[in-house]
FIZA-464994 format. One record per residue: residue number from 1; residue in one letter; x, y, z of N, C-alpha, C, O, CB in turn. Coordinates in steps of 0.001 Angstrom, whole numbers. Each point is the difference from the previous one (the first is absolute). Glycine has a CB too. Layout:
% residues N
  num  residu      n_u      n_v      n_w     ca_u     ca_v     ca_w      c_u      c_v      c_w      o_u      o_v      o_w     cb_u     cb_v     cb_w
  NUM       A        X        Y        Z        X        Y        Z        X        Y        Z        X        Y        Z        X        Y        Z
...
% end
This chain:
% residues 77
  num  residu      n_u      n_v      n_w     ca_u     ca_v     ca_w      c_u      c_v      c_w      o_u      o_v      o_w     cb_u     cb_v     cb_w
    1       M    -7156   -48500    -6104     -844      272    -1256     -732     1290      200     -747       90      974      421    -2556    -1477
    2       T      459     3453     -304     -801     1202       70     -378      466    -1348      805      -34     -931      284      643     3002
    3       E    -2340     -158    -2197     -587      416    -1296     -272     1577      198     -447      489     1038     -706    -2956    -1607
    4       L     1500     3193     -615      -98     1380       -5     -706      206    -1283      284     -597    -1038     1779     1136     2457
    5       Q    -3124      459    -1270     -778      460    -1096      464     1412     -408     -175      990      711    -1775    -2423       62
    6       V     2568     1444    -1998      401     1193     -606     -390      128    -1391      198     -907     -809     1552      924     2307
    7       L    -2402     1290    -1853     -378      330    -1327     -693    -1166     -800      413     -362    -1102     1496     1985     1191
    8       G    -2954    -2163      523     -774    -1070     -467      809    -1325      -83     -491     -968     -581     -886     2659     -658
    9       M     2350    -1739     1690      816    -1369       62       79     -501     1399     -142      754      962     1582      -97    -2907
   10       S    -1207    -1971     2058      277     -711     1237     1445     -616     -112      349     -788     -879    -2908      274     1255
   11       I     3303      963      590     1302     -579      106      375     -840     1346     -211      454     1125      775     1509    -2629
   12       L      -44    -3106     1285      313     -805     1140     1414      184      271      835     -150     -893    -2586    -1481      426
   13       F     2085     1974     1750     1205      178      522      416    -1347      840     -815     -567      728      362     3207     -737
   14       S     1675    -3052     -147      673    -1014      880      972      706      794     1042      372     -540    -1328    -2222    -1033
   15       Y       65     2078     2802      811      740      860       -4     1490     -602    -1025      672      111     2498    -2830      600
   16       E     -430     2637    -1295        6     1460     -523       24      -63    -1465       46     1053     -636     1187     -124     2616
   17       T    -1262    -2096    -2593      123      -27    -1356    -1333     -473     -919     -626    -1043      189     3110      638      513
   18       P    -2752     1332    -1661    -1144     -315     -619      181    -1093    -1055      885      131     -846    -1615     2143     1358
   19       V      -63    -3339     -499      304    -1310     -704    -1126     -486     -930      263     -937     -754     1133      315     2733
   20       A    -2698     1202    -2000     -940     -366     -708    -1139      937       64       27      944      789      822    -3101     -533
   21       G    -1949     1927    -1121    -1093      933      158     -926     -226    -1183      122     -921     -807     1305     2639     2073
   22       W    -2409     -735    -1282    -1090        6    -1010        3     1408     -557      -33      970      758    -1418    -2781      421
   23       D     1495     1943    -2608     -242     1272     -591     -925     -123     -926     -740     -983       34     2756     1706      354
   24       D    -2158      311    -1454    -1099      -29    -1091      115    -1202     -891     -987     -377     -632      935     2856      613
   25       K     1250    -3125      -69      122    -1186     -826      -78    -1332      690      189    -1053     -610     1118     2442     -774
   26       G    -1598    -1326     2715     -162    -1113      712     1124     -396     1013      784      873      374    -2116    -1458    -2297
   27       A     1440     -681     2375      915     -220     1095     1381      -91     -728      178     -340    -1170    -1938     -915     2786
   28       F     2635     1597     -766     1573     -134     -325      808     -424     1177     -403      214     1143      223     1594    -2815
   29       R     1270    -2383     1431      864     -489     1004     1527      350     -336      319      171    -1177    -2071    -2050     1654
   30       T     2655     1983      507     1431      357     -403      666    -1359     -733     -358    -1157      220      616     2999     1952
   31       E      645    -1478    -2963      727    -1109     -583     1206     -263      910      656    -1025     -182    -1424     1596    -2219
   32       Q     1087      265     3336     1007     -249     1015     -311    -1095      891    -1149     -115      427     1680     2367     -535
   33       R      440    -3125      453     -132     -889     1059      206      490     1362      983      696      256     -368    -2188    -1822
   34       F    -1487     1170     2471      241      425     1433      -38    -1243      785      314    -1054     -554    -1351     3352      324
   35       S      694    -2279     1433        1    -1133      867    -1307     -823     -283     -944      470     -636     2354      815     2428
   36       S    -1387    -2535    -1275    -1225     -930     -313    -1152      585      766    -1123     -250     -438     2511    -1936      123
   37       T    -1282     2905     1363    -1059      658      856     -662     1075     -980    -1224       17     -129     2555     -364     2534
   38       T     -598     1147    -3018     -371     1030     -996     -668     -566    -1061    -1012      603     -360     2795      695      907
   39       S    -1436    -2449    -1232     -701     -547     -968    -1175     -543      390     -938       19     -797     2781     -314     -200
   40       K    -1981     -215     2137    -1425     -553      554     -862     1049       99    -1150     -113     -425     2040    -1620     1736
   41       H     -393     3001     -677     -923     1100        4     -516      541    -1326    -1140      415     -204     2261       90     2209
   42       I     -168     -565    -2832     -492      547    -1447     -993     -949     -503    -1041      440     -489     3253      640     -148
   43       N    -1987    -2394      711     -907     -872     -602    -1377       60      784    -1050     -143     -627     3034    -1343     -191
   44       K    -1984     1685     2113    -1258      155      659     -771     1134     -320    -1218      -76     -162     2156    -1051     1792
   45       Y     -265     2232    -1738     -546     1305     -298     -700       97    -1429    -1036      624     -233     2875      301     1765
   46       L    -1065    -1674    -2467     -535       12    -1345     -932     -991     -316     -758       68     -967     2670      834      375
   47       G    -1860    -1965     1518    -1096    -1090     -248      615    -1132     -700     -735     -793     -589    -1117     2454      414
   48       G     3193    -1828      177      604    -1186     -597     1338      200     -631      285     1138     -372    -2508    -1876       11
   49       K     3043     -196      204     1333      139     -576       59      371    -1454     1002      538     -471     -342    -2139     2101
   50       D    -1770     1308    -2375       68      321    -1342     -856     1334     -359     -251      335    -1158      634    -2891      736
   51       I     -757     3200     1469     -920     1130     -220     1065     1354     -199      963      205      739    -3170    -1406      869
   52       G     1867     1947    -2609      828     1273      -47     1116        5     -993      738     -983      -67    -1251     1249     2395
   53       R      674      674    -3032     1038      156     -860     1221      297      715      -81      612     1065    -1424       64    -2724
   54       T     2803    -1093     1130     1111      211      652      614     1383     -575       -7      232    -1209      289    -2849     1646
   55       V      223     3477      471      456     1325     -247     1352      192      657      251     -721      966    -2610     1546    -1126
   56       S     3207        5     -219     1277      401      605     -195      515     1386    -1081      537      246     1966       -2    -2468
   57       Q       27     -627     3172     -162      520     1199       34     1646        5     -566      712      830     1570    -2976        8
   58       S     -221     2699    -1940       68     1500      -71    -1345      443     -558     -299     1182      167     2880    -1089     -541
   59       Y    -3415     -880     -257    -1394      445     -441     -919      281     1144     -801      934       38     1056    -2279    -2060
   60       I      -47      376     3024     -980      102     1286      629     1222      784     -725      923      371       68    -3668     -113
   61       T     2030     2735      -11      474     1093      730     -324     1418     -577     -287      953      725     2025    -2538      -20
   62       G    -1665     1648    -2130     -432     1192     -598    -1440      544      171     -309     1190      -50     1974    -1895    -1417
   63       L    -2541     -388     1686    -1377      420      222      -96      603     1416     -779      925      227     -123    -2737    -1821
   64       V     1667     1305     2507      -74      475     1424      566     1445      -52     -615      965      454      914    -3390      655
   65       D      873     2494    -1673      745     1257     -153     -784     1230     -566      -41     1124      500     1978    -2620     -824
   66       F    -2545     1068     -805     -866      977     -775    -1159      350      834     -359     1175      -65     1020    -2103    -2144
   67       S    -1321      129     2987    -1038      309      922      444      947     1084     -746      910      360     -214    -3089     -854
   68       E     2261     1979     1073      452      783     1004      232     1456     -460     -210      981      714     1171    -3034      287
   69       D     -476     2088    -2355      157     1336     -520    -1275      702     -187     -188     1149      400     2174    -1876    -1462
   70       Q    -2886       -8      427    -1401      719     -144     -541      401     1284     -611     1065       79       77    -2369    -2037
   71       A      693      579     2947     -444      457     1301      580     1190      531     -719      860      509      335    -3012     -126
   72       M     1694     2283     -461      891     1228      306     -468     1142     -895     -148     1095      542     2219    -2538       84
   73       E    -2311     1329    -1872     -336     1143     -784    -1511      516      485     -312     1190      -16     1891    -2121    -2082
   74       A    -2334       24     2464    -1310      430      506       11      773     1284     -791      890      314      -63    -2820    -1413
   75       L     1927     1435     1844      -20      685     1397      701     1531     -275     -313      939      732      577    -3476      782
   76       I      593     2690    -2493      666     1256     -229     -905      922     -659       51     1205      249     2082    -2289     -385
   77       A    -3077      523     -807     -788      949     -770    -1067      710      817     -736      830     -534     1162    -2239    -1425
% end
């Protein structure tokens, strides 16, 4: 379980996959089902199994990809 801070958001990674986090709208979690261990990590990170809105996995992946693109643009500029 790893947490990454990017552009004012916190993103939880399970192994190499972003699965949950906090953004300006509050807590969120992936709708995709992973292992029971990953589910336990998400629940612990968010503070319970009923905490956080459910979003698509592509939404979470997009946040990370967008952040990487922003970082690369900053390095190039």
